[in-house]
C-alpha positions, 0 to 999 in steps of 0.5 A: 773330153772337156773343151779347151779354152782359147786362152789355154790353147793360145801358147800352142798356136803361138808356138806354131806361128814361131816355128812356121817362119825362117827365123834366121831370115827375119833376124837379118831383115830386122837388123838390116832395117835398123831394128825394125821388122814387119810380119804380115798376118804373123799372129794366127786367127785362133789367137786374134779371135779371142782378142777381138771379143775382148776389145769389144768388152773393153770399149767402156774402158777407153779413155779419149785423149787429145794433145794439140798438134800431136795426137788424138785417140782412145787408149785402154791401159794394162790395168784394165787388160789385167782385170778383163782381158785374159786372152790379151794378157796371155798373148803379152805373157806368152813364153813362145812369143817372148823367146822369139822376140829375144832371139830376134833382137839379140837380148833377153827380154823381160815383161814390163813392171806390173805398174806400167800401164803401157806394158800391154795396152790398146789404142782405139782409133774410132773418130775422124781425125784420130792420129798420132804424130811422129815420135820415138817410143823413148825408153825411160827404163835403164835399158832398152824398150822394144815395141810390138804392135799387133793389128786387131781391127783395120777398117780404114783406107786412110789410117796407116802406121808410117815408119821411117827406117834408118832415120838418124843414120847417114848416109843411108837414105830414109825410107818411109813405109805406110803399113795397113795393120791387118788383123794378125799383122805384127811390127817389132822395133826398138823404141829409141830407133824408129821414127813413126806416126799414124795418119788420121782416121777417115769418116766411118772408119775404125782401127784398133791396135794392141801394143806390147812392151818389153824391156831389158832392165825393169828399173827406172830412175825416179825423175824419169818415172815421174815424167813417165807418170805425167805422160801416161796421165795426160796423153794416154790413160787419164789421171785415174791410171796413176791411181791404179799404181801401188802407193809405194810407186806413186810420186809426190805432187811436190816432186814435179818441180824436179823435172829437168827440161832436157828430158823433153827434147825427143818427144813432142807429147812431152814437150806439150805436157811440160807447158800444159801441166797446170792448165790441163790437169782435169781435161778429158777429150 
């Protein structure tokens, strides 16, 4: 009998993970915590292991980025994952996982458009000081955007996901949780509601996180698309990420003047980019 590949067997393993939890209890916890849920070691080792092999193969694709006062680290975009990481791609596209998430958040979820480099991405924390400051995963889509973080490598005592649940919801006191993202641990949240950060990596430490993005509406207005492109190019994946986009999706350089500064109020990265656009056009940290 031919051997079944890890990718081919992934869906069965994910079905088993979903069926092994009390979904009604998790649903209640998600809503009680302002659309945030921590699931420790939810993704089974049989799914994590092929992903670990792929993150090593993708190490040459990592783009180092640096936004003064806000973030430092490495990223691999959806485009590289599509080309070189079939197991990670299968995890993102898993019908079982997406159905579980849709029931959790009470709305049908869709994959992001193929030209969104954040749809499924990897974040590599590999140098001392790698971190990201507090922010929301703001949705530039016409609908909501949901973030799923999955731990793959956690070799750090210092680098932690910090989640502030209930921010902006008085009179409930804000609770702060510091989460070690062990392999298979999964965090789910509404991007517009969780104020979160990642604390700096220590010396001789390493951390790799997989992020999956799902949306309720795949459409994005032109100005927000332009702004999203800028953020992707200069804070995450480098200008080359824009070159991967279908030509019909690219935005003219002459349209940059149309960006409205009231779009900057909710994201520190974007505040920096607006002032540093011309100065950092070719910068790669």
